[in-house]
Jmol script that loads the backbone (N, CA, C; Angstrom):
load data "model"
ATOM      1  N   MET A   1     115.269 127.664 104.475  1.00  0.00           N
ATOM      2  CA  MET A   1     114.334 126.609 104.791  1.00  0.00           C
ATOM      3  C   MET A   1     114.489 125.510 103.750  1.00  0.00           C
ATOM      4  N   THR A   2     114.761 124.333 104.197  1.00  0.00           N
ATOM      5  CA  THR A   2     114.942 123.229 103.274  1.00  0.00           C
ATOM      6  C   THR A   2     113.780 122.248 103.313  1.00  0.00           C
ATOM      7  N   ASP A   3     113.120 122.104 104.448  1.00  0.00           N
ATOM      8  CA  ASP A   3     112.037 121.139 104.576  1.00  0.00           C
ATOM      9  C   ASP A   3     110.727 121.757 104.081  1.00  0.00           C
ATOM     10  N   LEU A   4     110.137 121.157 103.056  1.00  0.00           N
ATOM     11  CA  LEU A   4     108.922 121.698 102.463  1.00  0.00           C
ATOM     12  C   LEU A   4     107.734 121.651 103.413  1.00  0.00           C
ATOM     13  N   TYR A   5     107.711 120.669 104.302  1.00  0.00           N
ATOM     14  CA  TYR A   5     106.586 120.513 105.208  1.00  0.00           C
ATOM     15  C   TYR A   5     106.588 121.542 106.324  1.00  0.00           C
ATOM     16  N   THR A   6     107.713 122.205 106.579  1.00  0.00           N
ATOM     17  CA  THR A   6     107.731 123.252 107.590  1.00  0.00           C
ATOM     18  C   THR A   6     107.432 124.615 106.993  1.00  0.00           C
ATOM     19  N   VAL A   7     107.508 124.750 105.676  1.00  0.00           N
ATOM     20  CA  VAL A   7     107.201 126.029 105.026  1.00  0.00           C
ATOM     21  C   VAL A   7     105.695 126.271 105.065  1.00  0.00           C
ATOM     22  N   LEU A   8     104.900 125.342 104.572  1.00  0.00           N
ATOM     23  CA  LEU A   8     103.442 125.446 104.618  1.00  0.00           C
ATOM     24  C   LEU A   8     102.955 124.750 105.872  1.00  0.00           C
ATOM     25  N   LYS A   9     102.462 125.502 106.840  1.00  0.00           N
ATOM     26  CA  LYS A   9     102.029 124.904 108.103  1.00  0.00           C
ATOM     27  C   LYS A   9     100.644 124.280 107.992  1.00  0.00           C
ATOM     28  N   ARG A  10      99.667 125.089 107.560  1.00  0.00           N
ATOM     29  CA  ARG A  10      98.293 124.579 107.457  1.00  0.00           C
ATOM     30  C   ARG A  10      97.486 125.513 106.585  1.00  0.00           C
ATOM     31  N   PRO A  11      96.433 125.014 105.947  1.00  0.00           N
ATOM     32  CA  PRO A  11      95.555 125.915 105.187  1.00  0.00           C
ATOM     33  C   PRO A  11      94.658 126.690 106.147  1.00  0.00           C
ATOM     34  N   LEU A  12      94.368 127.925 105.812  1.00  0.00           N
ATOM     35  CA  LEU A  12      93.437 128.725 106.599  1.00  0.00           C
ATOM     36  C   LEU A  12      92.064 128.614 105.956  1.00  0.00           C
ATOM     37  N   VAL A  13      91.125 128.037 106.689  1.00  0.00           N
ATOM     38  CA  VAL A  13      89.782 127.827 106.171  1.00  0.00           C
ATOM     39  C   VAL A  13      88.875 128.845 106.850  1.00  0.00           C
ATOM     40  N   THR A  14      88.618 129.935 106.150  1.00  0.00           N
ATOM     41  CA  THR A  14      87.728 130.982 106.620  1.00  0.00           C
ATOM     42  C   THR A  14      86.725 131.285 105.519  1.00  0.00           C
ATOM     43  N   GLU A  15      85.788 132.160 105.817  1.00  0.00           N
ATOM     44  CA  GLU A  15      84.800 132.524 104.803  1.00  0.00           C
ATOM     45  C   GLU A  15      85.461 133.243 103.632  1.00  0.00           C
ATOM     46  N   LYS A  16      86.375 134.149 103.938  1.00  0.00           N
ATOM     47  CA  LYS A  16      87.064 134.882 102.877  1.00  0.00           C
ATOM     48  C   LYS A  16      87.956 133.943 102.062  1.00  0.00           C
ATOM     49  N   ALA A  17      88.619 133.000 102.721  1.00  0.00           N
ATOM     50  CA  ALA A  17      89.471 132.042 102.008  1.00  0.00           C
ATOM     51  C   ALA A  17      88.633 131.149 101.097  1.00  0.00           C
ATOM     52  N   SER A  18      87.426 130.816 101.504  1.00  0.00           N
ATOM     53  CA  SER A  18      86.540 130.007 100.661  1.00  0.00           C
ATOM     54  C   SER A  18      86.115 130.775  99.419  1.00  0.00           C
ATOM     55  N   GLN A  19      85.891 132.083  99.561  1.00  0.00           N
ATOM     56  CA  GLN A  19      85.545 132.904  98.404  1.00  0.00           C
ATOM     57  C   GLN A  19      86.732 133.036  97.459  1.00  0.00           C
ATOM     58  N   LEU A  20      87.945 133.130  98.012  1.00  0.00           N
ATOM     59  CA  LEU A  20      89.141 133.228  97.175  1.00  0.00           C
ATOM     60  C   LEU A  20      89.414 131.931  96.419  1.00  0.00           C
ATOM     61  N   ALA A  21      88.994 130.795  96.975  1.00  0.00           N
ATOM     62  CA  ALA A  21      89.216 129.505  96.314  1.00  0.00           C
ATOM     63  C   ALA A  21      88.472 129.446  94.982  1.00  0.00           C
ATOM     64  N   ALA A  22      87.370 130.175  94.873  1.00  0.00           N
ATOM     65  CA  ALA A  22      86.640 130.220  93.606  1.00  0.00           C
ATOM     66  C   ALA A  22      87.445 130.961  92.537  1.00  0.00           C
ATOM     67  N   GLU A  23      88.382 131.811  92.953  1.00  0.00           N
ATOM     68  CA  GLU A  23      89.250 132.551  92.033  1.00  0.00           C
ATOM     69  C   GLU A  23      90.607 131.877  91.856  1.00  0.00           C
ATOM     70  N   ASN A  24      90.729 130.615  92.281  1.00  0.00           N
ATOM     71  CA  ASN A  24      91.982 129.848  92.199  1.00  0.00           C
ATOM     72  C   ASN A  24      93.067 130.424  93.107  1.00  0.00           C
ATOM     73  N   LYS A  25      92.661 130.954  94.267  1.00  0.00           N
ATOM     74  CA  LYS A  25      93.600 131.474  95.256  1.00  0.00           C
ATOM     75  C   LYS A  25      93.378 130.719  96.560  1.00  0.00           C
ATOM     76  N   TYR A  26      94.464 130.266  97.168  1.00  0.00           N
ATOM     77  CA  TYR A  26      94.383 129.480  98.395  1.00  0.00           C
ATOM     78  C   TYR A  26      95.235 130.137  99.464  1.00  0.00           C
ATOM     79  N   VAL A  27      94.732 130.129 100.715  1.00  0.00           N
ATOM     80  CA  VAL A  27      95.386 130.818 101.817  1.00  0.00           C
ATOM     81  C   VAL A  27      95.996 129.781 102.759  1.00  0.00           C
ATOM     82  N   PHE A  28      97.271 129.976 103.096  1.00  0.00           N
ATOM     83  CA  PHE A  28      97.983 129.072 103.992  1.00  0.00           C
ATOM     84  C   PHE A  28      98.689 129.869 105.076  1.00  0.00           C
ATOM     85  N   GLU A  29      98.779 129.288 106.262  1.00  0.00           N
ATOM     86  CA  GLU A  29      99.673 129.822 107.288  1.00  0.00           C
ATOM     87  C   GLU A  29     101.049 129.256 106.976  1.00  0.00           C
ATOM     88  N   VAL A  30     102.055 130.119 106.925  1.00  0.00           N
ATOM     89  CA  VAL A  30     103.401 129.695 106.542  1.00  0.00           C
ATOM     90  C   VAL A  30     104.386 130.066 107.631  1.00  0.00           C
ATOM     91  N   ASP A  31     105.577 129.503 107.524  1.00  0.00           N
ATOM     92  CA  ASP A  31     106.643 129.822 108.463  1.00  0.00           C
ATOM     93  C   ASP A  31     107.026 131.289 108.315  1.00  0.00           C
ATOM     94  N   ARG A  32     107.281 131.925 109.430  1.00  0.00           N
ATOM     95  CA  ARG A  32     107.585 133.354 109.433  1.00  0.00           C
ATOM     96  C   ARG A  32     108.847 133.689 108.643  1.00  0.00           C
ATOM     97  N   ARG A  33     109.800 132.759 108.577  1.00  0.00           N
ATOM     98  CA  ARG A  33     111.072 133.017 107.891  1.00  0.00           C
ATOM     99  C   ARG A  33     111.039 132.662 106.413  1.00  0.00           C
ATOM    100  N   ALA A  34     109.958 132.051 105.928  1.00  0.00           N
ATOM    101  CA  ALA A  34     109.883 131.613 104.530  1.00  0.00           C
ATOM    102  C   ALA A  34     109.655 132.806 103.604  1.00  0.00           C
ATOM    103  N   ASN A  35     110.318 132.779 102.447  1.00  0.00           N
ATOM    104  CA  ASN A  35     110.089 133.835 101.463  1.00  0.00           C
ATOM    105  C   ASN A  35     109.152 133.312 100.369  1.00  0.00           C
ATOM    106  N   LYS A  36     108.806 134.184  99.424  1.00  0.00           N
ATOM    107  CA  LYS A  36     107.817 133.838  98.402  1.00  0.00           C
ATOM    108  C   LYS A  36     108.291 132.712  97.484  1.00  0.00           C
ATOM    109  N   ILE A  37     109.573 132.680  97.187  1.00  0.00           N
ATOM    110  CA  ILE A  37     110.112 131.637  96.311  1.00  0.00           C
ATOM    111  C   ILE A  37     110.001 130.276  96.987  1.00  0.00           C
ATOM    112  N   GLU A  38     110.337 130.208  98.271  1.00  0.00           N
ATOM    113  CA  GLU A  38     110.234 128.942  99.000  1.00  0.00           C
ATOM    114  C   GLU A  38     108.786 128.493  99.135  1.00  0.00           C
ATOM    115  N   ILE A  39     107.875 129.434  99.346  1.00  0.00           N
ATOM    116  CA  ILE A  39     106.456 129.098  99.470  1.00  0.00           C
ATOM    117  C   ILE A  39     105.928 128.541  98.151  1.00  0.00           C
ATOM    118  N   ALA A  40     106.268 129.180  97.045  1.00  0.00           N
ATOM    119  CA  ALA A  40     105.823 128.703  95.728  1.00  0.00           C
ATOM    120  C   ALA A  40     106.400 127.327  95.427  1.00  0.00           C
ATOM    121  N   ARG A  41     107.682 127.121  95.720  1.00  0.00           N
ATOM    122  CA  ARG A  41     108.324 125.831  95.462  1.00  0.00           C
ATOM    123  C   ARG A  41     107.685 124.730  96.308  1.00  0.00           C
ATOM    124  N   ALA A  42     107.364 125.031  97.568  1.00  0.00           N
ATOM    125  CA  ALA A  42     106.744 124.039  98.443  1.00  0.00           C
ATOM    126  C   ALA A  42     105.346 123.671  97.948  1.00  0.00           C
ATOM    127  N   ALA A  43     104.559 124.659  97.528  1.00  0.00           N
ATOM    128  CA  ALA A  43     103.210 124.379  97.037  1.00  0.00           C
ATOM    129  C   ALA A  43     103.247 123.568  95.744  1.00  0.00           C
ATOM    130  N   GLU A  44     104.161 123.910  94.848  1.00  0.00           N
ATOM    131  CA  GLU A  44     104.262 123.165  93.587  1.00  0.00           C
ATOM    132  C   GLU A  44     104.691 121.730  93.821  1.00  0.00           C
ATOM    133  N   THR A  45     105.600 121.509  94.740  1.00  0.00           N
ATOM    134  CA  THR A  45     106.096 120.163  95.000  1.00  0.00           C
ATOM    135  C   THR A  45     105.078 119.317  95.756  1.00  0.00           C
ATOM    136  N   LEU A  46     104.465 119.878  96.792  1.00  0.00           N
ATOM    137  CA  LEU A  46     103.560 119.100  97.637  1.00  0.00           C
ATOM    138  C   LEU A  46     102.220 118.805  96.960  1.00  0.00           C
ATOM    139  N   PHE A  47     101.693 119.768  96.208  1.00  0.00           N
ATOM    140  CA  PHE A  47     100.356 119.611  95.637  1.00  0.00           C
ATOM    141  C   PHE A  47     100.355 119.353  94.137  1.00  0.00           C
ATOM    142  N   LYS A  48     101.530 119.337  93.490  1.00  0.00           N
ATOM    143  CA  LYS A  48     101.652 119.069  92.052  1.00  0.00           C
ATOM    144  C   LYS A  48     100.801 120.047  91.226  1.00  0.00           C
ATOM    145  N   VAL A  49     100.960 121.347  91.503  1.00  0.00           N
ATOM    146  CA  VAL A  49     100.233 122.400  90.800  1.00  0.00           C
ATOM    147  C   VAL A  49     101.229 123.428  90.275  1.00  0.00           C
ATOM    148  N   LYS A  50     100.755 124.331  89.419  1.00  0.00           N
ATOM    149  CA  LYS A  50     101.577 125.415  88.888  1.00  0.00           C
ATOM    150  C   LYS A  50     101.176 126.704  89.597  1.00  0.00           C
ATOM    151  N   VAL A  51     102.132 127.310  90.324  1.00  0.00           N
ATOM    152  CA  VAL A  51     101.884 128.544  91.068  1.00  0.00           C
ATOM    153  C   VAL A  51     102.216 129.738  90.181  1.00  0.00           C
ATOM    154  N   VAL A  52     101.277 130.685  90.101  1.00  0.00           N
ATOM    155  CA  VAL A  52     101.466 131.888  89.300  1.00  0.00           C
ATOM    156  C   VAL A  52     101.975 133.040  90.162  1.00  0.00           C
ATOM    157  N   ASP A  53     101.412 133.195  91.393  1.00  0.00           N
ATOM    158  CA  ASP A  53     101.748 134.330  92.235  1.00  0.00           C
ATOM    159  C   ASP A  53     101.621 133.947  93.700  1.00  0.00           C
ATOM    160  N   VAL A  54     102.441 134.586  94.534  1.00  0.00           N
ATOM    161  CA  VAL A  54     102.370 134.412  95.979  1.00  0.00           C
ATOM    162  C   VAL A  54     102.367 135.791  96.619  1.00  0.00           C
ATOM    163  N   THR A  55     101.384 136.036  97.480  1.00  0.00           N
ATOM    164  CA  THR A  55     101.299 137.273  98.231  1.00  0.00           C
ATOM    165  C   THR A  55     101.367 136.925  99.710  1.00  0.00           C
ATOM    166  N   THR A  56     102.252 137.589 100.461  1.00  0.00           N
ATOM    167  CA  THR A  56     102.407 137.282 101.878  1.00  0.00           C
ATOM    168  C   THR A  56     101.986 138.470 102.730  1.00  0.00           C
ATOM    169  N   THR A  57     101.539 138.162 103.941  1.00  0.00           N
ATOM    170  CA  THR A  57     101.124 139.169 104.902  1.00  0.00           C
ATOM    171  C   THR A  57     101.565 138.731 106.289  1.00  0.00           C
ATOM    172  N   ALA A  58     102.128 139.657 107.052  1.00  0.00           N
ATOM    173  CA  ALA A  58     102.494 139.376 108.438  1.00  0.00           C
ATOM    174  C   ALA A  58     101.267 139.564 109.317  1.00  0.00           C
ATOM    175  N   ILE A  59     101.028 138.605 110.198  1.00  0.00           N
ATOM    176  CA  ILE A  59      99.922 138.689 111.146  1.00  0.00           C
ATOM    177  C   ILE A  59     100.506 139.188 112.463  1.00  0.00           C
ATOM    178  N   ARG A  60     100.038 140.331 112.929  1.00  0.00           N
ATOM    179  CA  ARG A  60     100.616 140.910 114.136  1.00  0.00           C
ATOM    180  C   ARG A  60     100.106 140.181 115.375  1.00  0.00           C
ATOM    181  N   PRO A  61     100.906 140.155 116.436  1.00  0.00           N
ATOM    182  CA  PRO A  61     100.456 139.539 117.687  1.00  0.00           C
ATOM    183  C   PRO A  61      99.286 140.319 118.277  1.00  0.00           C
ATOM    184  N   LYS A  62      98.400 139.625 118.956  1.00  0.00           N
ATOM    185  CA  LYS A  62      97.228 140.257 119.542  1.00  0.00           C
ATOM    186  C   LYS A  62      97.248 140.097 121.058  1.00  0.00           C
ATOM    187  N   ALA A  63      96.764 141.097 121.752  1.00  0.00           N
ATOM    188  CA  ALA A  63      96.678 141.048 123.211  1.00  0.00           C
ATOM    189  C   ALA A  63      95.358 140.393 123.615  1.00  0.00           C
ATOM    190  N   LYS A  64      95.412 139.548 124.659  1.00  0.00           N
ATOM    191  CA  LYS A  64      94.221 138.879 125.158  1.00  0.00           C
ATOM    192  C   LYS A  64      94.222 138.985 126.676  1.00  0.00           C
ATOM    193  N   ARG A  65      93.063 139.243 127.241  1.00  0.00           N
ATOM    194  CA  ARG A  65      92.971 139.378 128.691  1.00  0.00           C
ATOM    195  C   ARG A  65      92.687 138.039 129.337  1.00  0.00           C
ATOM    196  N   LEU A  66      93.408 137.770 130.412  1.00  0.00           N
ATOM    197  CA  LEU A  66      93.168 136.600 131.255  1.00  0.00           C
ATOM    198  C   LEU A  66      92.997 137.121 132.676  1.00  0.00           C
ATOM    199  N   GLY A  67      91.776 137.377 133.055  1.00  0.00           N
ATOM    200  CA  GLY A  67      91.529 137.965 134.361  1.00  0.00           C
ATOM    201  C   GLY A  67      92.094 139.374 134.411  1.00  0.00           C
ATOM    202  N   ALA A  68      92.983 139.616 135.373  1.00  0.00           N
ATOM    203  CA  ALA A  68      93.582 140.941 135.510  1.00  0.00           C
ATOM    204  C   ALA A  68      94.818 141.090 134.631  1.00  0.00           C
ATOM    205  N   ARG A  69      95.321 139.975 134.094  1.00  0.00           N
ATOM    206  CA  ARG A  69      96.544 140.020 133.273  1.00  0.00           C
ATOM    207  C   ARG A  69      96.209 140.158 131.801  1.00  0.00           C
ATOM    208  N   THR A  70      97.169 140.643 131.070  1.00  0.00           N
ATOM    209  CA  THR A  70      97.075 140.696 129.616  1.00  0.00           C
ATOM    210  C   THR A  70      98.244 139.901 129.050  1.00  0.00           C
ATOM    211  N   ILE A  71      97.928 138.923 128.190  1.00  0.00           N
ATOM    212  CA  ILE A  71      98.985 138.140 127.553  1.00  0.00           C
ATOM    213  C   ILE A  71      98.948 138.421 126.055  1.00  0.00           C
ATOM    214  N   GLU A  72     100.007 138.071 125.376  1.00  0.00           N
ATOM    215  CA  GLU A  72     100.091 138.307 123.951  1.00  0.00           C
ATOM    216  C   GLU A  72      99.997 136.983 123.200  1.00  0.00           C
ATOM    217  N   ILE A  73      99.047 136.900 122.279  1.00  0.00           N
ATOM    218  CA  ILE A  73      98.884 135.728 121.424  1.00  0.00           C
ATOM    219  C   ILE A  73      99.855 135.893 120.254  1.00  0.00           C
ATOM    220  N   ALA A  74     100.610 134.853 119.972  1.00  0.00           N
ATOM    221  CA  ALA A  74     101.649 134.931 118.946  1.00  0.00           C
ATOM    222  C   ALA A  74     101.062 135.242 117.580  1.00  0.00           C
ATOM    223  N   GLY A  75     101.790 136.026 116.805  1.00  0.00           N
ATOM    224  CA  GLY A  75     101.391 136.345 115.433  1.00  0.00           C
ATOM    225  C   GLY A  75     101.931 135.292 114.487  1.00  0.00           C
ATOM    226  N   GLY A  76     102.105 135.642 113.246  1.00  0.00           N
ATOM    227  CA  GLY A  76     102.615 134.691 112.271  1.00  0.00           C
ATOM    228  C   GLY A  76     102.699 135.310 110.899  1.00  0.00           C
ATOM    229  N   LYS A  77     102.536 134.476 109.890  1.00  0.00           N
ATOM    230  CA  LYS A  77     102.603 134.927 108.508  1.00  0.00           C
ATOM    231  C   LYS A  77     101.654 134.070 107.686  1.00  0.00           C
ATOM    232  N   LYS A  78     100.923 134.713 106.775  1.00  0.00           N
ATOM    233  CA  LYS A  78     100.044 133.953 105.891  1.00  0.00           C
ATOM    234  C   LYS A  78     100.375 134.296 104.454  1.00  0.00           C
ATOM    235  N   ALA A  79     100.056 133.358 103.570  1.00  0.00           N
ATOM    236  CA  ALA A  79     100.344 133.533 102.151  1.00  0.00           C
ATOM    237  C   ALA A  79      99.106 133.190 101.343  1.00  0.00           C
ATOM    238  N   VAL A  80      98.828 134.018 100.332  1.00  0.00           N
ATOM    239  CA  VAL A  80      97.770 133.743  99.370  1.00  0.00           C
ATOM    240  C   VAL A  80      98.457 133.261  98.104  1.00  0.00           C
ATOM    241  N   ILE A  81      98.196 132.003  97.747  1.00  0.00           N
ATOM    242  CA  ILE A  81      98.850 131.371  96.597  1.00  0.00           C
ATOM    243  C   ILE A  81      97.866 131.335  95.437  1.00  0.00           C
ATOM    244  N   THR A  82      98.236 131.973  94.330  1.00  0.00           N
ATOM    245  CA  THR A  82      97.411 131.981  93.126  1.00  0.00           C
ATOM    246  C   THR A  82      97.914 130.897  92.186  1.00  0.00           C
ATOM    247  N   LEU A  83      97.003 130.039  91.742  1.00  0.00           N
ATOM    248  CA  LEU A  83      97.365 128.925  90.871  1.00  0.00           C
ATOM    249  C   LEU A  83      97.035 129.241  89.419  1.00  0.00           C
ATOM    250  N   ALA A  84      97.682 128.509  88.520  1.00  0.00           N
ATOM    251  CA  ALA A  84      97.420 128.652  87.093  1.00  0.00           C
ATOM    252  C   ALA A  84      96.033 128.114  86.768  1.00  0.00           C
ATOM    253  N   GLU A  85      95.493 128.537  85.654  1.00  0.00           N
ATOM    254  CA  GLU A  85      94.180 128.101  85.197  1.00  0.00           C
ATOM    255  C   GLU A  85      94.167 126.584  85.044  1.00  0.00           C
ATOM    256  N   GLY A  86      93.152 125.944  85.600  1.00  0.00           N
ATOM    257  CA  GLY A  86      93.032 124.493  85.500  1.00  0.00           C
ATOM    258  C   GLY A  86      93.634 123.742  86.671  1.00  0.00           C
ATOM    259  N   SER A  87      94.380 124.413  87.533  1.00  0.00           N
ATOM    260  CA  SER A  87      94.967 123.782  88.720  1.00  0.00           C
ATOM    261  C   SER A  87      94.076 124.038  89.920  1.00  0.00           C
ATOM    262  N   SER A  88      94.061 123.090  90.859  1.00  0.00           N
ATOM    263  CA  SER A  88      93.308 123.286  92.094  1.00  0.00           C
ATOM    264  C   SER A  88      93.925 122.434  93.193  1.00  0.00           C
ATOM    265  N   ILE A  89      93.645 122.823  94.432  1.00  0.00           N
ATOM    266  CA  ILE A  89      94.124 122.097  95.615  1.00  0.00           C
ATOM    267  C   ILE A  89      92.892 121.643  96.389  1.00  0.00           C
ATOM    268  N   ASP A  90      92.860 120.371  96.756  1.00  0.00           N
ATOM    269  CA  ASP A  90      91.736 119.842  97.545  1.00  0.00           C
ATOM    270  C   ASP A  90      92.082 120.017  99.015  1.00  0.00           C
ATOM    271  N   ILE A  91      91.683 121.135  99.595  1.00  0.00           N
ATOM    272  CA  ILE A  91      92.008 121.443 100.983  1.00  0.00           C
ATOM    273  C   ILE A  91      91.216 120.564 101.945  1.00  0.00           C
ATOM    274  N   TYR A  92      89.974 120.265 101.606  1.00  0.00           N
ATOM    275  CA  TYR A  92      89.102 119.547 102.519  1.00  0.00           C
ATOM    276  C   TYR A  92      89.325 118.043 102.526  1.00  0.00           C
ATOM    277  N   GLY A  93      90.124 117.529 101.608  1.00  0.00           N
ATOM    278  CA  GLY A  93      90.467 116.120 101.586  1.00  0.00           C
ATOM    279  C   GLY A  93      89.312 115.220 101.224  1.00  0.00           C
ATOM    280  N   GLY A  94      88.371 115.696 100.463  1.00  0.00           N
ATOM    281  CA  GLY A  94      87.163 114.951 100.132  1.00  0.00           C
ATOM    282  C   GLY A  94      87.351 114.014  99.018  1.00  0.00           C
TER     283      GLY A  94
END
end "model"
wireframe off; spacefill off
backbone 0.3
color backbone group
């Protein structure tokens, strides 16, 4: 992956992600093929912060019913990015 904007797709804003932000950890949906080194490099370049750790998790596809049919909602990959002390990311754009 060479394009930094395709590595980090979007921030995940959930209740748990908001609690992690208090611990200097931010959750992003990332490209399924991206590895931890690429994710850290993209976050450091795009947000001008120092990344200490990256933890990734695969999100499995989920089945959803549509009437009598069952379709599969696509899965993905998410990353929890831990920043160095004193660094922060303004996710809400305020």
